[in-house]
C-alpha positions as CSV (number, residue, x, y, z in Angstrom):
1,X,33.2,112.4,71.2
2,X,31.4,109.0,71.2
3,X,32.1,106.2,68.7
4,X,29.2,106.9,66.4
5,X,30.3,110.5,65.6
6,X,33.9,109.4,65.2
7,X,32.9,106.8,62.7
8,X,30.7,109.3,60.9
9,X,33.5,111.8,60.6
10,X,35.9,109.0,59.4
11,X,33.4,108.0,56.7
12,X,33.1,111.6,55.6
13,X,36.8,112.1,55.3
14,X,37.2,109.0,53.1
15,X,34.2,110.1,51.0
16,X,35.6,113.6,50.3
17,X,39.0,112.2,49.2
18,X,37.2,109.5,47.0
19,X,34.9,112.1,45.4
20,X,37.9,114.0,44.1
21,X,39.8,110.9,43.0
22,X,36.7,109.6,41.2
23,X,36.0,112.9,39.4
24,X,32.7,113.8,41.1
25,X,34.2,117.2,41.8
26,X,36.5,119.3,39.7
27,X,36.9,122.5,37.7
28,X,33.9,121.5,35.5
29,X,31.8,120.3,38.4
30,X,32.7,122.7,41.2
31,X,30.1,121.7,43.7
32,X,28.5,118.4,44.7
33,X,26.3,117.0,47.4
34,X,27.3,113.8,49.2
35,X,25.0,111.5,51.4
36,X,26.3,108.9,53.8
37,X,24.0,105.9,53.3
38,X,25.2,104.2,56.4
39,X,24.4,107.3,58.4
40,X,20.8,107.4,57.0
41,X,20.2,103.7,57.7
42,X,21.5,104.2,61.3
43,X,19.2,107.2,61.9
44,X,16.2,105.2,60.6
45,X,17.0,102.3,62.8
46,X,17.5,104.5,65.9
47,X,14.1,106.1,65.3
48,X,12.3,102.7,65.0
49,X,14.1,101.3,68.1
50,X,13.3,104.4,70.2
51,X,9.6,104.0,69.8
52,X,9.7,100.2,70.0
53,X,11.0,100.7,73.5
54,X,8.0,102.8,74.7
55,X,4.9,101.5,72.9
56,X,2.9,98.5,73.9
57,X,4.0,95.5,71.8
58,X,1.8,95.1,68.7
59,X,0.9,98.8,68.6
60,X,1.0,100.0,64.9
61,X,3.5,102.8,64.4
62,X,4.0,104.5,61.1
63,X,7.2,106.6,60.8
64,X,6.4,108.9,57.8
65,X,9.4,110.8,56.5
66,X,8.7,114.5,55.8
67,X,9.4,114.5,52.1
68,X,10.1,118.3,52.1
69,X,13.3,117.6,53.9
70,X,14.8,115.7,51.0
71,X,12.5,115.5,48.0
72,X,14.7,112.9,46.2
73,X,13.3,109.6,45.0
74,X,16.3,107.5,45.8
75,X,16.4,108.9,49.3
76,X,12.7,108.1,49.8
77,X,13.3,104.6,48.4
78,X,16.2,104.0,50.8
79,X,14.0,105.1,53.8
80,X,11.2,102.9,52.6
81,X,13.6,100.0,52.5
82,X,14.3,100.9,56.2
83,X,10.6,100.7,57.1
84,X,9.6,104.3,56.8
85,X,6.6,105.8,54.9
86,X,6.2,109.4,53.6
87,X,4.5,112.6,54.8
88,X,3.7,114.7,51.8
89,X,2.4,118.3,51.5
90,X,1.9,118.8,47.7
91,X,1.0,116.9,44.5
92,X,4.7,116.9,43.7
93,X,5.7,115.3,46.9
94,X,3.0,112.7,46.6
95,X,4.2,111.8,43.1
96,X,7.8,111.5,44.4
97,X,6.7,109.1,47.2
98,X,4.8,107.0,44.7
99,X,7.7,107.0,42.3
100,X,9.8,105.6,45.2
101,X,7.4,102.7,45.6
102,X,5.9,103.9,48.8
103,X,2.4,102.3,49.1
104,X,-0.7,104.5,49.8
105,X,-1.2,103.0,53.2
106,X,2.2,104.4,54.3
107,X,1.6,107.9,53.0
108,X,0.1,110.8,55.0
109,X,-1.1,114.0,53.2
110,X,-0.6,117.3,55.2
111,X,-0.9,120.8,53.7
112,X,-2.7,124.0,54.7
113,X,-3.9,124.5,51.1
114,X,-5.1,121.3,49.6
115,X,-7.3,121.6,46.5
116,X,-10.5,119.6,46.0
117,X,-8.6,117.6,43.4
118,X,-5.8,116.7,45.8
119,X,-8.3,115.6,48.4
120,X,-10.2,113.5,45.9
121,X,-7.0,111.8,44.7
122,X,-5.9,111.0,48.2
123,X,-9.3,109.4,49.0
124,X,-9.3,107.5,45.7
125,X,-5.8,106.1,46.5
126,X,-6.4,105.4,50.1
127,X,-4.0,107.9,51.5
128,X,-4.5,109.3,55.0
129,X,-5.4,113.0,55.1
130,X,-5.1,115.5,58.0
131,X,-7.5,118.4,57.4
132,X,-6.1,121.7,58.4
133,X,-9.2,123.8,59.1
134,X,-13.1,123.7,59.2
135,X,-13.5,124.6,55.5
136,X,-11.3,121.8,54.5
137,X,-13.1,119.4,56.8
138,X,-16.4,120.4,55.0
139,X,-14.7,119.6,51.7
140,X,-13.8,116.2,53.0
141,X,-17.3,115.7,54.2
142,X,-18.7,116.4,50.7
143,X,-16.3,113.9,49.2
144,X,-17.0,111.2,51.8
145,X,-20.7,111.6,51.5
146,X,-22.8,109.0,53.3
147,X,-19.9,106.5,53.5
148,X,-19.5,105.5,57.1
149,X,-16.1,103.9,56.3
150,X,-14.1,106.1,53.9
151,X,-11.3,104.5,51.9
152,X,-8.6,106.3,53.8
153,X,-8.0,107.4,57.5
154,X,-9.1,111.0,57.9
155,X,-8.0,113.3,60.7
156,X,-7.9,116.9,61.9
157,X,-4.8,119.0,62.7
158,X,-5.0,121.1,65.8
159,X,-2.7,123.9,67.0
160,X,-2.3,123.4,70.8
161,X,-0.9,126.9,71.0
162,X,1.7,125.9,73.6
163,X,4.2,128.6,72.3
164,X,7.2,128.9,70.1
165,X,10.9,128.0,70.2
166,X,13.9,130.1,69.3
167,X,13.2,130.3,65.6
168,X,9.8,131.9,64.9
169,X,9.6,130.5,61.3
170,X,10.0,126.9,62.7
171,X,7.4,127.2,65.5
172,X,4.0,125.9,64.4
173,X,2.2,126.0,67.8
174,X,2.2,129.7,68.5
175,X,-1.0,131.7,69.2
176,X,-1.2,132.9,65.6
177,X,0.3,129.9,63.7
178,X,-1.2,129.4,60.2
179,X,-1.5,125.6,60.8
180,X,-4.4,123.7,62.2
181,X,-7.4,124.7,64.4
182,X,-6.3,127.1,67.1
183,X,-7.4,125.0,70.1
184,X,-7.3,127.8,72.7
185,X,-9.2,130.4,70.7
186,X,-12.7,131.1,72.1
187,X,-15.1,128.2,71.2
188,X,-12.5,126.3,69.3
189,X,-12.2,123.3,71.6
190,X,-16.0,122.9,71.8
191,X,-16.2,123.1,68.0
192,X,-13.5,120.3,67.6
193,X,-15.4,118.0,69.9
194,X,-18.6,118.7,68.1
195,X,-16.9,118.2,64.7
196,X,-15.8,114.7,65.6
197,X,-19.2,113.8,67.1
198,X,-20.9,114.9,63.8
199,X,-18.4,113.0,61.6
200,X,-18.0,109.3,62.7
201,X,-15.5,108.9,59.8
202,X,-13.1,111.3,61.4
203,X,-10.7,109.1,63.4
204,X,-7.3,110.8,63.7
205,X,-5.9,113.8,65.5
206,X,-2.8,115.6,64.4
207,X,-0.5,118.0,66.2
208,X,3.0,119.3,65.3
209,X,4.6,121.9,67.5
210,X,7.6,122.8,65.4
211,X,11.2,121.7,64.6
212,X,14.6,123.4,64.8
213,X,14.8,125.7,67.9
214,X,11.9,123.9,69.7
215,X,12.9,122.3,73.0
216,X,11.7,118.7,73.7
217,X,9.6,119.9,76.6
218,X,7.6,122.3,74.3
219,X,7.1,119.5,71.8
220,X,5.9,117.0,74.4
221,X,3.5,119.7,75.9
222,X,1.9,120.0,72.5
223,X,1.5,116.2,72.1
224,X,0.0,116.0,75.6
225,X,-2.6,118.6,74.6
226,X,-3.5,116.5,71.6
227,X,-3.7,113.3,73.6
228,X,-5.9,115.0,76.3
229,X,-8.2,116.3,73.5
230,X,-8.5,112.8,72.0
231,X,-9.5,111.4,75.3
232,X,-12.1,114.1,75.7
233,X,-13.5,113.5,72.3
234,X,-13.7,109.7,72.8
235,X,-15.4,110.3,76.1
236,X,-17.9,112.7,74.6
237,X,-18.9,110.3,71.8
238,X,-18.9,107.2,74.1
239,X,-16.5,105.1,72.1
240,X,-12.9,105.2,70.8
241,X,-13.6,107.1,67.6
242,X,-10.1,108.5,67.5
243,X,-7.9,105.5,67.1
244,X,-4.7,107.2,65.9
245,X,-2.6,110.1,66.9
246,X,-0.2,111.8,64.5
247,X,2.4,113.5,66.7
248,X,4.4,115.1,63.9
249,X,8.1,115.3,63.9
250,X,10.5,118.1,64.5
251,X,13.4,116.7,66.5
252,X,16.0,119.5,66.5
253,X,19.5,118.9,65.1
254,X,22.8,119.8,66.7
255,X,24.6,121.8,64.1
256,X,27.6,122.6,66.4
257,X,29.4,119.2,66.3
258,X,29.2,115.6,65.1
259,X,27.4,114.6,68.3
260,X,23.8,113.5,67.7
261,X,21.7,115.4,70.3
262,X,18.9,115.2,71.2
263,X,18.3,111.6,70.3
264,X,15.1,109.9,69.3
265,X,15.4,107.8,72.4
266,X,15.5,110.9,74.7
267,X,12.4,112.3,73.0
268,X,10.5,109.0,73.1
269,X,11.4,108.5,76.8
270,X,10.2,112.0,77.6
271,X,7.0,111.4,75.8
272,X,6.4,108.2,77.8
273,X,7.0,110.2,81.0
274,X,4.8,113.1,80.0
275,X,2.0,111.3,78.1
276,X,2.0,107.7,79.3
277,X,-1.4,106.9,77.9
278,X,-0.1,107.6,74.4
279,X,1.7,104.3,74.5
280,X,-0.7,102.0,76.2
281,X,-1.8,100.3,72.9
282,X,-5.2,102.2,72.4
283,X,-3.8,104.5,69.8
284,X,-2.0,103.9,66.6
285,X,0.9,106.3,66.2
286,X,2.2,108.3,63.3
287,X,5.4,110.4,63.3
288,X,6.7,112.8,60.7
289,X,10.4,113.3,61.2
290,X,12.5,114.9,58.5
291,X,15.6,117.0,59.2
292,X,16.8,114.7,62.1
293,X,16.9,111.7,59.8
294,X,19.0,113.2,57.1
295,X,20.9,116.3,58.3
296,X,24.0,114.6,59.8
297,X,24.5,112.4,56.8
298,X,24.9,115.2,54.2
299,X,27.8,117.2,53.0
300,X,28.0,120.0,50.4
301,X,31.5,120.0,48.8
302,X,32.5,123.1,46.8
303,X,35.7,124.2,45.0
304,X,37.4,127.5,46.0
305,X,37.5,129.4,42.7
306,X,39.2,132.6,43.9
307,X,40.7,134.1,47.1
308,X,40.9,137.8,47.8
309,X,40.9,140.3,50.6
310,X,38.6,143.3,51.4
311,X,39.1,145.6,54.4
312,X,41.8,143.3,55.6
313,X,39.6,140.2,55.8
314,X,40.4,137.2,53.6
315,X,37.5,136.0,51.4
316,X,37.3,132.5,49.7
317,X,34.9,132.6,46.8
318,X,33.3,129.2,46.3
319,X,30.4,127.6,44.4
320,X,28.2,127.0,47.4
321,X,26.1,129.9,48.5
322,X,22.5,131.0,48.8
323,X,21.4,128.7,45.9
324,X,22.0,125.8,48.3
325,X,22.4,127.2,51.8
326,X,19.5,129.6,51.5
327,X,18.5,129.7,55.1
328,X,22.1,130.0,56.3
329,X,22.7,133.0,54.1
330,X,19.6,134.9,54.9
331,X,19.3,133.9,58.6
332,X,22.8,133.0,59.7
333,X,22.1,133.3,63.4
334,X,19.4,130.7,63.2
335,X,21.0,128.4,60.7
336,X,24.8,128.4,61.2
337,X,26.8,125.7,59.4
338,X,30.1,124.1,60.2
339,X,32.7,124.5,57.5
340,X,35.6,122.2,56.9
341,X,38.6,123.0,54.8
342,X,40.2,120.5,52.5
343,X,43.1,120.7,50.0
344,X,42.6,120.1,46.2
345,X,43.0,116.4,46.7
346,X,40.3,116.2,49.4
347,X,42.6,115.9,52.4
348,X,41.8,118.0,55.5
349,X,43.9,121.1,55.4
350,X,46.8,121.7,57.8
351,X,46.4,124.4,60.4
352,X,43.7,122.6,62.5
353,X,44.9,124.3,65.7
354,X,43.7,127.7,66.6
355,X,47.2,129.1,66.0
356,X,47.1,127.9,62.3
357,X,43.7,129.4,61.5
358,X,42.8,132.6,59.8
359,X,39.4,134.3,60.2
360,X,37.9,134.5,56.7
361,X,34.6,134.8,54.9
362,X,33.3,131.9,52.8
363,X,31.4,133.4,49.9
364,X,29.1,131.8,47.4
365,X,28.6,132.5,43.7
366,X,25.4,134.5,43.9
367,X,25.5,138.1,42.7
368,X,24.6,139.9,45.9
369,X,26.8,141.1,48.8
370,X,25.2,139.0,51.5
371,X,25.9,135.6,49.8
372,X,28.1,134.3,52.6
373,X,27.8,130.9,54.3
374,X,30.3,131.9,57.0
375,X,31.6,135.2,58.2
376,X,34.9,135.9,59.9
377,X,35.2,132.1,60.4
378,X,38.6,130.8,61.7
379,X,39.8,128.2,59.3
380,X,43.1,127.0,57.8
381,X,43.8,129.7,55.1
382,X,42.1,128.6,51.9
383,X,43.7,128.8,48.5
384,X,42.5,128.5,44.9
385,X,41.6,124.9,44.1
386,X,41.0,124.0,47.8
387,X,37.6,122.6,48.8
388,X,35.2,123.7,51.5
389,X,32.7,121.3,53.1
390,X,29.4,122.5,54.5
391,X,28.5,119.9,57.1
392,X,25.1,118.7,58.4
393,X,23.4,119.6,55.1
394,X,21.6,116.3,54.3
395,X,18.2,117.8,54.9
396,X,16.7,120.8,53.0
397,X,20.0,121.8,51.4
398,X,19.9,119.3,48.6
399,X,16.4,119.5,47.3
400,X,15.3,123.1,48.1
401,X,17.4,124.8,45.5
402,X,17.1,128.6,45.2
403,X,17.5,129.4,41.5
404,X,19.2,132.8,42.0
405,X,21.3,133.8,38.9
406,X,20.0,130.6,37.2
407,X,22.7,128.6,38.9
408,X,22.3,124.9,38.2
409,X,21.3,122.3,40.8
410,X,24.4,120.3,41.7
411,X,24.7,116.6,41.4
412,X,24.1,114.5,44.5
413,X,25.7,111.1,45.2
414,X,25.2,108.7,48.0
415,X,28.3,106.9,49.3
416,X,29.2,103.8,51.2
417,X,32.4,104.1,53.1
418,X,32.0,101.1,55.4
419,X,34.1,98.6,53.4
420,X,37.1,97.3,55.4
421,X,39.3,97.5,52.3
422,X,39.0,101.3,52.2
423,X,37.0,101.4,49.0
424,X,34.3,104.1,48.8
425,X,31.4,103.3,46.5
426,X,29.1,106.0,45.1
427,X,25.6,105.9,43.6
428,X,24.0,108.7,41.8
429,X,21.0,110.3,43.5
430,X,20.5,113.2,41.1
431,X,22.5,114.2,38.0
432,X,23.9,117.8,37.9
433,X,21.4,120.1,36.2
434,X,22.6,121.2,32.7
435,X,22.5,124.7,31.2
436,X,20.1,123.3,28.5
437,X,17.7,122.2,31.2
438,X,17.8,125.6,32.8
439,X,17.0,127.3,29.5
440,X,14.2,124.8,28.8
441,X,12.4,125.3,32.2
442,X,12.8,129.1,31.8
443,X,10.4,129.2,28.9
444,X,12.7,128.7,25.9
445,X,9.9,127.0,24.0
446,X,7.8,130.1,24.3
447,X,10.5,132.7,23.5
448,X,8.3,134.6,21.0
449,X,5.1,134.4,23.0
450,X,5.2,137.9,24.5
451,X,6.5,139.5,21.4
452,X,3.5,138.2,19.4
453,X,1.0,139.8,21.7
454,X,-0.6,143.0,20.3
């Protein structure tokens, strides 16, 4: 294992112990999310450096973090401090980006279902918009009117239809994907060229092939298709109307170990080999990475409430299940998670060798039989009061809560474990949700509303 993963694992162990010592986790707060701030900063720096290596000096590059991966204002602010903008796909995500202080010129609006009001707001604020389909492009045209120079960069998303990866739900460039204009459908390419020729204010092209489960070669094939289309359009109109290419994000994450693979540098170098003209300075670039920036820096830590056995298999019942690890529970083959075992004081449990491990199920608190984050997983035998850590959960697991059984959203804390004196400092990202808040958002103020209907 290289030095970076070793350092990351060491920071994680220190943070788990400190979280217990400082009372962030206990009988009354049995689950918590932890974010490694140093890991997030390092990922952002590696992304910037990877593209700086391949672009012509002076080429504008906007790395817009995909807010859906961690819709948390302090996270967005931290990334903004590291030079990243935001890619948003809803009014809520836009509001979060603005609350984090991200300026409109560093925000990109993508969504397959934007309302007229959302489009109008984006134009008024000067936020870049990628239209998803011909009907949306017509809406944008009505809002732009006769203005030759709209107040925000406007683009069109295309689906290069280069195929899918190993996870269907994460593949957005298949023949029947719901996203973008399907470029290989009969007449589609000609329509796209004509659409740009008829709309001089349309200056961007957007393509995103997919994320987890998509190999780098597939991703670069989609970007190459978008680049070639941009060249064709600019040639057809006789000028460089398209001056920016939004190449999406989607770098897969290694969920099998602490190794970071593939890397941003590997992807950027493959892009330079596959699409060299992308980096020659003629096109501004926009990226939209999400999971790869945050996943490795996150840890869900949950208390073991009970242990039992069924059919001869040990089961540890914890407070982290489908309400947090929704994808893992419902699609475990596609979204497996590593699980670490800690004792009640936050120390790694003994029995780390294969001889000291016991195959066991790690169950969550949700009231259905399939609520398991790991099945028959060899681990040091867990006991009541021990802790389990779900690794690589910094993206999607913290801000995409599944409110099954009205379980509360856990508190989330960022940590800094880089001090030489061994001190671990924590900062609150989100307070734990209270029962009163659950009741309020479940319509308590309207309790008699239905009863009064006649």
